[in-house]
C-alpha positions in Angstrom: -11.0 -13.1 -26.7 -8.9 -11.2 -24.2 -10.5 -9.8 -21.1 -9.2 -6.7 -19.3 -8.2 -7.7 -15.9 -7.1 -5.4 -13.1 -4.4 -6.6 -10.8 -5.7 -7.2 -7.4 -9.4 -6.9 -8.4 -11.1 -10.2 -8.1 -14.6 -8.9 -7.6 -14.3 -9.6 -3.9 -13.6 -7.4 -0.9 -9.9 -6.8 -0.5 -8.2 -8.8 2.2 -7.4 -6.7 5.3 -3.8 -6.3 6.4 -2.9 -8.1 9.6 -0.4 -6.6 12.1 2.2 -9.1 10.8 1.5 -8.0 7.2 2.0 -4.3 8.2 5.2 -5.2 10.0 6.6 -7.0 6.9 5.5 -4.1 4.7 7.1 -1.5 7.0 10.3 -3.5 7.0 10.2 -3.8 3.2 9.7 0.0 2.8 12.5 0.8 5.2 14.8 -1.5 3.2 13.7 0.2 0.0 14.4 3.6 1.6 18.0 2.5 2.5 18.5 1.1 -1.0 17.4 4.3 -2.7 19.4 6.5 -0.3 22.5 4.4 -1.1 21.8 4.5 -4.8 21.6 8.3 -4.7 24.9 8.5 -2.8 26.6 6.2 -5.4 25.2 8.3 -8.3 26.4 11.5 -6.6 29.9 10.0 -6.1 30.4 9.2 -9.7 32.9 11.4 -11.4 31.6 14.3 -13.4 31.4 14.2 -17.2 34.8 14.4 -18.8 35.5 15.6 -22.3 39.2 14.5 -22.3 40.2 12.6 -25.3 41.1 8.9 -25.0 44.5 8.1 -26.6 43.9 6.6 -30.1 40.3 7.7 -30.3 38.6 10.7 -31.9 37.7 13.5 -29.5 34.0 13.7 -30.5 32.9 10.1 -29.7 34.3 10.5 -26.2 32.2 13.6 -25.6 29.1 12.0 -27.0 29.5 9.0 -24.8 30.1 11.1 -21.7 27.0 13.2 -22.4 24.9 10.1 -22.8 26.3 8.7 -19.5 25.5 12.0 -17.8 22.0 11.9 -19.1 21.5 8.3 -17.9 22.9 9.3 -14.5 20.6 12.3 -14.2 17.5 10.1 -15.1 18.5 7.4 -12.7 18.9 9.9 -9.9 15.5 11.4 -10.7 13.9 8.0 -10.7 15.5 7.0 -7.4 14.3 10.3 -5.8 10.8 9.7 -7.1 10.7 6.2 -5.7 12.3 7.4 -2.4 9.5 10.0 -2.1 6.8 7.3 -2.6 8.5 5.1 0.0 8.7 8.0 2.5 5.1 8.8 1.9 4.0 5.2 2.5 6.0 5.1 5.7 4.3 8.4 6.7 0.9 6.8 6.0 1.8 3.8 8.1 2.8 6.1 11.0 -0.5 8.1 10.6 -2.7 5.0 10.4 -3.8 5.8 6.8 -1.8 3.1 5.1 -3.6 0.7 2.7 -6.3 3.1 1.6 -6.6 4.4 -1.9 -5.9 8.1 -2.0 -8.7 8.6 -4.6 -11.6 6.3 -3.7 -10.6 5.7 -0.1 -11.3 2.0 -0.4 -8.8 -0.6 0.9 -6.0 -1.5 -1.4 -5.8 -5.2 -1.9 -3.3 -7.0 0.3 -1.7 -8.8 -2.7 -1.2 -5.5 -4.4 0.5 -4.0 -1.4 2.7 -7.0 -1.0 4.0 -6.5 -4.6 4.0 -2.6 -4.5 4.1 -1.6 -0.8 4.4 2.1 -1.7 1.1 1.9 -3.7 -1.1 5.0 -3.2 -4.0 3.8 -5.3 -6.1 0.7 -5.6 -5.7 -1.2 -8.8 -8.8 0.2 -10.4 -7.9 3.9 -9.6 -4.3 3.2 -10.7 -5.5 1.9 -14.1 -7.8 4.9 -14.5 -4.9 7.3 -13.8 -2.6 5.5 -16.2 -5.2 5.5 -18.9 -5.6 9.3 -18.5 -1.9 9.9 -19.3 
């Protein structure tokens, strides 16, 4: 029999964040922000889609491949912007003293969860409910 288990929910009170934990999480979030900003710069610097034929190949497969590459690049950029926004929001919550609280139920988010997903907005239980509703 398989039991449903929620990550970070052990039936106990979440462990509070120490000032050292908060410093580590802040540094991690800042590093993530730099990574995502650099990722977006690299994506923007990639050459635009080209429809020029490659010698010895049919014109159509080149266009199809270029369109697919453009689509992947667009999706990667959108994903990077979304994660960057989450990271920025987490840094704002730290600055405002609201970090580590679920934005739905207002309970503390488990320390272990934050160490894995420092930009988490929701406790594990509320995150699971939100995902189940999709």
